[in-house]
VOSE-483022 format. One record per residue: residue in three letters; x, y, z of N, C-alpha, C, O, CB in turn. Coordinates in steps of 0.2 Angstrom, whole numbers, plus 2048, in hexadecimal, padded with zeros to 3 digits. Glycine has a CB too. Layout:
BEGIN
ALAXYZXYZXYZXYZXYZ...
***
This chain:
BEGIN
MET0BD331E010B7335E000B6338E070B7335E0D0AF330DFCGLU0B433FE050B3342E0B0AC343E0B0A9343E050B6349E0BSER0A8342E110A0344E130A0349E160A534BE1909B33FE17TRP09A34DE14099354E18091354E1908D352E1509B35BE12ASP08F356E2008A355E2308735BE1D08A35FE1A08A357E2DVAL08035BE1D07C35FE19077363E1F074360E2407835AE13TYR078369E1D07536EE2206F373E1E06F374E1807B373E26ASP069375E22064379E1E06737FE1E06D380E2005C37AE21ARG061384E1B06438CE1B06338FE23065395E2505E392E15ASN06138CE2606338EE2C06938AE3206938BE3805C38EE2EARG06D386E2E073384E3107037EE3607337DE3C07738AE35MET06A37BE34069375E3806836EE3506436CE30064376E3BSER06D36BE3806D363E33068360E3006335FE3306F35EE37THR06A35EE2A06235BE28063353E2905F34FE2806035CE1EGLY069352E2B06B34AE2D06C347E2706C341E27065344E31ARG06D34CE2106E347E1A076349E1B07934CE1F069349E11LYS07A345E15083346E16082346E0D07E344E0908A33BE1CMET088348E0B08934BE04091349E0409534BE09086353E02ILE092347DFF09A346DFC09C34BDF909834EDF509C341DF8ARG0A334EDFA0A7354DF90A7352DF00A834CDED0B0354DFEGLY0A6359DED0A5358DE609F357DE309E35ADDE0A8353DE3ASP09A353DE7094353DE409035ADE409235FDE708F34EDE8LYS08A359DDE08735FDDD081361DE407C35FDE508335EDD6PHE084366DE707C369DEC077368DEA07636ADE407A370DEDGLU072366DED06B367DEC06936DDEF06C370DF4068362DEFALA061370DEB05F376DED05F376DF605C371DF9059378DEAGLY06237CDF905F37CE00064378E04063377E0B056379E01SER069374E0106E371E04075376E0507737AE0106E369E00TYR078375E0B07D37AE0D084375E1208336FE14079380E12HIS089377E1208F374E17091378E1909137EE1809336FE14LEU096375E1E099379E220A137AE210A5375E20098377E29VAL0A5381E200AB382E200AF385E250AB38AE270AC384E1CVAL0B4385E270B7388E2C0BD38BE2A0C0388E260B8383E30HIS0BF391E2D0C6394E2C0C9396E330C639AE380C739BE26VAL0CE394E330D3397E3A0D739AE380DA399E340D7392E3FCYS0D73A3E3C0DC3A6E390E03A6E3F0DD3A6E450DA3AEE36ILE0E73A5E3F0EB3A6E450EF3AEE440F13B0E3F0F23A0E45PHE0EE3B1E490F13B6E490F73B7E4E0F73B2E520EC3BBE4AASN0FD3BBE4E1033BAE521023C2E580FD3C5E5710C3BAE4DSER1063C3E5B1063C9E5F1093CFE5B1083D5E5E10A3C8E66LYS10C3CEE5510D3D5E511073D4E4C1083D5E461143D6E4CCYS1023D3E4E0FD3D4E4A0FD3D1E430F93D4E3F0FC3D9E4BGLU1003CCE401013CAE3D0FC3C2E3C0FC3BDE3F1063CAE3EMET0F93C2E370F73BBE340FA3B4E310FE3B6E2D0F33BCE2FLEU0FA3AEE330FE3A9E310FB3A8E2B0F43A7E2C0FF3A4E35ILE0FD3A8E260FA3A5E1E0FE3A0E1B1043A1E1C0FA3ABE19GLN0FB39CE170FD395E140FE398E0D0FC39DE0A0F738FE15LEU101395E0A102393E030FE38DE01100387E03109394E00ARG0F938DDFC0F4387DFB0F9383DF70FC387DF30EC389DF6HIS0FB37CDF60FE379DF20FC378DEA0F7376DE80FF373DF6PRO10137ADE710037BDDE0FB376DDD0F8377DD710737ADD8GLN0F9370DDF0F636BDDC0EE36ADDF0EA366DDD0FB364DDDLYS0ED370DE30E736EDE40E2371DE10E2376DDE0E636FDE9ASP0DB36EDE20D536FDDD0D4377DDD0D537BDD90CD36BDDFALA0D2379DE30D1380DE40D6384DE60D9383DEB0CD382DE7TRP0D738BDE10DD390DE30E438EDE50E7390DE90DA393DE8PRO0E5389DE00EC386DE00F138CDE10EF392DDE0ED383DDAGLY0F638CDE30FC38FDE40FB397DE60FF39BDE510038DDDELEU0F4399DE90F339FDEB0F439EDF30F4399DF70EC3A1DE8TRP0F53A4DF60F73A5DFD0EE3A6E010EA3AADFE0FD3AFDFFASP0ED3A3E070E73A2E0C0E63A2E110EB39FE140E639FE0CMET0E23A4E150E33A4E1C0E639EE1F0E7399E1C0DC3A5E1ETHR0E839FE250EA399E290E9392E270EC38EE250E8399E30VAL0E1392E290DF38AE280D838BE250D5390E260DF385E2FGLY0D6386E230CF387E1F0CD380E1B0D037DE170D138EE19GLY0C837FE1E0C4378E1B0BE376E1B0BA37AE1E0C5374E1DSER0BB371E190B336FE1A0B436BE210B9368E240B036AE14ALA0AD36CE220AD367E290AB35FE260A735FE210A536AE30ILE0AD35AE290AC355E260A5352E2B0A5355E310B3350E25SER0A134DE2A09B34AE2D09D348E330A1344E34098346E2AGLY09934BE3709A349E3F09D350E4209C352E4809F341E41ASP0A2353E3E0A4359E4109F35FE4309A362E410A935DE3ESER0A3361E4A0A0368E4B0A436CE480A936BE4509F36AE53SER0A2372E490A7379E460AF379E490B437AE450A3381E49GLN0AE378E500B4376E530B7372E520BD374E510B3374E58MET0B636DE510B8367E500BC368E480C2365E480B1362E51ALA0BA36AE440BB36AE3E0C036EE3E0C536CE3B0B736BE3AALA0C1376E410C6378E410CC376E440D2378E420C437DE42GLU0CB372E490D1371E4D0D336AE490D9369E4A0CF36FE56ARG0D1366E450D2361E410D7363E3B0DC360E390CB35FE3FGLU0D336BE370D836DE310DD370E340E1372E300D4372E2DALA0DE372E3A0E3375E3C0E9370E3E0EF371E3D0E037AE41PHE0E636BE400EC366E400EE363E3B0F4361E3B0EB361E43GLU0EA362E360EB35EE300F0363E2C0F5360E290E335CE2DGLU0EE369E2B0F236CE270F9370E290FE372E260ED370E26LEU0F8370E300FD374E32102370E37108372E380FA37AE35GLY0FE36AE3A100366E41100369E47103367E4B107365E41CYS0FC36FE460FA374E4D0F4372E4F0EE372E4C0F937BE4CLYS0F536FE560F036DE5B0EC372E600EF374E640F2367E5FLEU0E6373E5E0E2378E610DD375E650DD36FE650DE37DE5CASP0D9378E6A0D4376E6C0CF37CE6D0CF380E720D7372E72LEU0CA37BE670C5380E670BE37EE6B0B9380E690C5381E5FSER0BF37AE6F0B8379E710B437DE750AE37CE750B9372E74ASN0B6382E780B4387E7C0B438DE760B4393E790B8388E83ILE0B438DE710B6395E6D0B0394E680AF38FE650BF395E68ARG0AD39AE670A9399E620AC39EE5C0B03A2E5D0A139AE65PRO0A939BE550AB3A0E510AB3A7E510A63AAE540A839FE4CHIS0B03ACE4F0AF3B1E500AA3B6E4B0A83BBE4C0B43B2E51LEU0AA3B3E440A63B4E3E0A23ADE3C0A43A7E3D0AB3B8E38CYS09D3AFE3A09A3A9E370963ABE2F0913AEE2F0933A7E3CILE0983ABE2A0973AEE230943AAE1F0973A5E1D09C3AFE1FASN08F3AAE1D08A3A6E1808E3A6E110913ABE0F0823A9E17PHE08D3A2E0D0903A0E0508B39DE03087399E0709839CE04GLU08A39EDFE08539BDF9086394DF9081392DF608739EDF1GLN08838FDFB087388DFE08B386E0308E380E03088383DFAGLY08B38AE0808A38AE0F08C390E1508B396E1308E384E10PHE09038EE1B092392E20099392E2009D38DE2008E391E26ASP09C398E220A3397E230A439BE2A0A23A1E2B0A739AE1CASP0A8396E2E0A8399E350AE39BE340B2397E310A7395E3ATYR0B23A0E380B83A4E380B93A4E410B53A6E450B73ABE35TYR0BF3A1E420C33A1E490C73A6E470C93A7E410C7399E4BLEU0C93A9E4C0CF3AEE4D0D23ADE540CF3AEE590CD3B7E4CLEU0D83AAE530DD3A9E590E33ADE580E53AEE530E03A1E5AASN0E53AFE5F0EB3B3E600F03AEE640F03ACE6A0E83BAE65ILE0F43ACE600F93A7E631003A9E5F0FF3ABE590F739FE62ASP1063A9E6210C3AAE6110E3A3E5E10F39EE621103ADE66ILE10F3A1E5811139AE5511739AE5211939FE4F10C396E4EASP11D395E54121396E51121391E4A12338BE4B125396E55ILE120394E4511F392E3F12338BE3D121386E3B120398E3AGLU12A38CE3F12E386E3D12C381E4112E37BE40136387E3DLYS12A381E46127379E49122376E47120371E4A126378E4ELEU11D37BE41116378E3F119373E3911E374E3611037EE3CTHR11536DE38115367E34110367E2E10B364E2E114361E37LEU11336CE2810E36CE2510B366E2010F361E1E10F373E22GLN104366E1D103360E1A104361E13102366E0F0FB35EE1CGLN10935DE1210D360E0910735FE04107362DFF116358E06GLU10235BE050FF35CDFE0FA361DFE0F6361DF90FD355DFDGLU0F9366E040F436CE050F7372E050F5378E020F136BE0CVAL0FD371E09101378E0C109378E0910D374E0B10137AE15SER10A37DE0511037EE03115381E0811B37EE0A110383DFEGLU112387E0B11638AE0E11238FE1210D392E1011A38CE0BVAL115391E18110396E1B11539AE1F11B398E2010A393E22LYS1123A1E201153A6E231123ADE2610C3AEE2511A3A7E1DTRP1153B1E2A1103B5E2D1103BBE281153BCE241113B7E35ALA1093BFE281073C5E241043CAE271013C9E2C1033C2E1ESER1063CFE251023D5E290FB3D6E240FA3D3E1F1063DCE2AARG0F73DBE260F03DAE230F33DEE1B0F23DCE160E83DFE28GLU0F73E3E1D0FA3E6E170FC3E3E110FA3E4E0B0FF3EAE19GLU1003DEE141043D7E0E0FE3D4E0C0FE3D3E0610A3D1E12ILE0F93D1E0E0F43CDE0C0EF3D2E080EB3CFE040F13CAE13LEU0EF3D8E0A0E93DCE040EE3DDDFD0EC3DFDF70E63E4E08SER0F43DDE000F73DDDF90F93D7DF30F83D7DED0FE3E0DFBLEU0FA3D1DF90FA3CCDF50F43CADF10F43C6DEC0FC3C8DF8ILE0EE3CCDF40E73CCDF10E63CFDEA0E43CCDE50E33CEDF6ALA0E83D6DE90EA3DADE50EE3D8DDF0ED3D8DD90EC3DFDE9LYS0F33D5DE20F83D0DDD0F53CADDA0F93C7DD60FD3CEDDFGLY0F03C8DDC0EC3C1DDA0F03BCDDC0EF3B6DD90EB3C0DD3GLU0F53BCDE20F73B7DE60F53B6DEB0F93B2DEE0FA3B8DE8PHE0EE3B6DEE0EC3B5DF40E43B2DF20E23B5DED0EC3BCDF9ILE0E03AFDF30DB3AFDF30D63B5DF30D63B9DF70DA3ACDF7PRO0D23B5DEE0CF3BCDED0CA3BEDF30C53C0DF10CC3BCDE6TYR0CB3BDDF90C63BFDFF0C53C6DFD0C93C9DFA0C93BFE06HIS0BF3CADFF0BD3D0E000C23D4E030C33D1E090B83D0E03GLU0C53D9E020CB3DCE050C53E0E0E0C83E1E130D03E4DFESER0C13E0E0C0BC3E2E130BD3DCE180BE3DDE1E0B33E3E11LEU0BC3D6E150BD3D0E1B0C33D0E1D0C43CFE240BB3C8E18ILE0C93D0E190CF3D1E1C0D03D6E220D33D5E280D33D2E18ASP0CE3DDE200CE3E2E260C93E0E2C0CA3E3E310CD3E8E23LEU0C33DBE2B0C13D9E310C33D4E340C03D3E390BC3D9E31LEU0C63D0E310CA3CBE350D13CDE390D33CAE3E0CB3C4E30PHE0D43D2E360D73D5E3C0D43D9E3F0D73D8E450DB3D8E3ASER0CF3DEE400CC3E1E450CA3DFE4B0CA3E2E500C93E2E43MET0C63D7E490C23D2E4D0C73CFE510C73CEE570BF3CCE48ARG0CD3CDE4D0D23C9E510D13C8E5A0D33C3E5D0D83CCE50LYS0D03CBE5C0D13CCE640CA3CDE670C93CFE6C0D73D2E67ARG0C43CBE630BE3CEE670B83CBE630B93CBE5D0BD3D6E67TYR0B33CAE660AD3C7E630A73CDE610A63D2E650AA3C2E68GLY0A53CDE5D09D3D2E5C09F3D8E580A43D9E560993D5E63ALA09A3DCE5809B3E1E5309B3E9E5609C3EEE520963E0E4DLEU09B3E8E5A09C3EFE5E0A33F1E600A83ECE610983EEE65ASN0A43F7E600AB3F8E5F0AB3FAE660AA400E670AE3FDE58GLU0AD3F6E6C0AF3F7E730B53F6E740B73F7E7A0AB3F4E77
***
């Protein structure tokens, strides 16, 4: 049974906890993290979600994603998810998310990393991830158009690729 910390609309901890699957009370939010790993060829590592997953089964997704569990900081949750899903050990203790996006029931933190990983050496969590591969921006957009990738906004994919090596909104 997975427990989540509950935050208010200003991303401040309320000190309350909720169990995954419980109905959200008004004004309650939780934290979700995404790690997007890019290689030196400007490709993103993507994962094929297991066909038995509750949400988005059998669709391609970004490198790693998941909810922070109680006690996790954003960085800790991202490190844990990367290790659980891919067997990839990351140290994000000195890295802030590149993007933070509000959604109806919480906050999405996006970490954009540039690492050439040998995908043959990854240890995939079989109940979560069926397969991984490197994909270009164009390939991801094509998969979205064909209904084979989680239906993220195309503009988000463009933003992730353009922001992968920098912070901030200025084009400097």
